[in-house]
N, C-alpha and C positions, 0 to 999 in steps of 0.2 A: 321547457318553460320560456326560453328566449323567444320562440316563435309566438307563443300566446301574448307575451308582453309587446312584441312587435306589432300585434294587431290591436292593442289597447288604444282607446280613443281618449281616455281620461289621463291627465298628467299623473306621474308617479315618481317616487323617490327610490333610488336603489342604494343600499348600504352594504358594504362588504369589506373584507380584509384580505390583504395580499397573501396571508398564510393559510387562507381557506382554499382547499383543493377544488371546491365547487364554484368559487368566485372567478369571474373573467372580467377584469376591469375594462378591457377594450370593448367587449360586447356591451357591458353596462353603459359605457359612454356613447355607444352607437344607438342604444335604445332610448336613452333619456338624457336631457341636459342636467337633470337633478341627480347627482351621484356624489356619495361620500365614500371614498376609498381610504381605508386606514392601513398604513404601512405596518406589516408584522402582525396584524390581528387575525385570529383564527375564526372559525365558524361561530363561536360564541362571543366574538369581539374581545377576546382576551389577548393581551400582548405579553411577551416575556418580561420578567422583572417584577418589581414590587407590585402588589395588588393595587396600589394607588394609581399606577399607570393604566391599568384596565378600567378603573373607575373614571379616569380622565377621558378615556375613549368613549365610555358610555355617556359622558357629559357632551362630547362632540356629537354623538348620535342624537341626543335630545335637542341640541341646538339646531342641527340639520333638519330635524322633523319640524320644529317650530318655524324655522325660516321657510321651509317648503309650504307649510300650511298658510303662512302669511302671504307667500307669493301667489298661491292659487285662490286666496280670498276665502278660506274656510275657517270657521263657519261664517256663512254670509248673513 
């Protein structure tokens, strides 16, 4: 997948957590300047602890998406 993203011509946002075995933050940052990496989040963006902590992570994701869309001017 990283190879395909490396060939992309459109901007993209990458979101992942450090507890996700499939996530590689170094590769993500090489592929795109738009990256949200959440410490301790797994593939479902859940973090250990109270459920409210995972809800807060999902809020961060929503904000990152909104900021990304604003940055690329979508919708125009």
